[in-house]
C-alpha positions as CSV (number, residue, x, y, z in Angstrom):
1,M,27.8,-10.7,-12.8
2,S,31.1,-9.8,-11.2
3,F,30.2,-6.2,-10.4
4,S,28.3,-5.0,-7.3
5,Y,26.6,-1.6,-6.8
6,K,26.6,-2.1,-3.0
7,P,28.8,0.9,-2.4
8,L,26.2,3.1,-4.3
9,W,23.3,1.7,-2.2
10,K,25.3,2.5,1.0
11,L,26.1,6.0,-0.3
12,L,22.4,6.6,-0.9
13,I,21.6,5.5,2.7
14,D,24.4,7.7,4.1
15,K,23.1,10.7,2.1
16,E,19.5,9.9,3.1
17,M,18.6,9.9,-0.6
18,T,16.2,7.6,-2.5
19,K,16.9,5.9,-5.8
20,K,14.1,8.0,-7.3
21,Q,15.9,11.2,-6.1
22,L,19.1,10.0,-7.6
23,M,17.3,9.2,-10.9
24,Q,15.8,12.7,-11.0
25,A,19.1,14.4,-10.1
26,T,21.2,12.5,-12.7
27,G,18.8,11.7,-15.5
28,I,19.2,8.0,-15.0
29,S,16.2,6.0,-16.3
30,K,14.2,3.6,-14.2
31,S,15.2,0.7,-16.5
32,T,18.9,1.6,-15.9
33,M,18.3,1.7,-12.1
34,D,16.5,-1.6,-12.3
35,K,19.6,-3.1,-14.2
36,M,21.8,-1.9,-11.3
37,G,19.5,-3.5,-8.8
38,R,19.9,-6.8,-10.7
39,K,23.7,-6.3,-10.7
40,E,23.8,-5.9,-14.4
41,V,26.4,-3.9,-16.4
42,V,25.5,-0.3,-17.1
43,S,27.4,2.2,-19.3
44,M,30.4,4.1,-18.0
45,D,28.4,7.3,-18.8
46,I,25.9,6.3,-16.0
47,I,28.8,5.7,-13.6
48,D,30.3,9.0,-14.6
49,R,27.0,10.8,-13.9
50,I,26.8,9.3,-10.5
51,C,30.4,10.0,-9.6
52,S,30.1,13.6,-10.9
53,Y,26.9,14.2,-8.9
54,F,28.4,12.9,-5.6
55,S,32.0,14.1,-6.4
56,C,33.3,10.7,-5.7
57,D,35.5,8.0,-7.2
58,V,34.3,5.0,-9.2
59,Q,35.1,2.6,-6.3
60,D,32.6,4.6,-4.2
61,V,29.8,3.5,-6.6
62,I,30.8,0.1,-7.9
63,V,33.1,-2.8,-7.0
64,H,34.5,-5.7,-9.0
65,S,34.6,-9.2,-7.6
66,S,37.4,-11.3,-8.9
67,T,35.7,-14.6,-8.1
68,G,33.7,-14.3,-11.3
69,G,30.7,-16.3,-10.1
70,S,27.3,-15.2,-11.4
71,D,25.4,-16.1,-8.2
72,E,27.2,-14.0,-5.7
73,S,25.8,-12.6,-2.5
74,N,27.3,-9.1,-2.7
């Protein structure tokens, strides 16, 4: 997939917050969190919930890679 949630994982580290805490605070399901861990697409509603919770912009949560390869290292 050409999206990476690396900025979100870094944000969680910076905020000293676990994925479980984020799930509880935003109502994100475990299956959705698992999808993000596999770099799969999630709905914009999920991204909106995260951005609203952290009062941040989309690029603080997800980045798009223009290379388009499905086996990327980011």
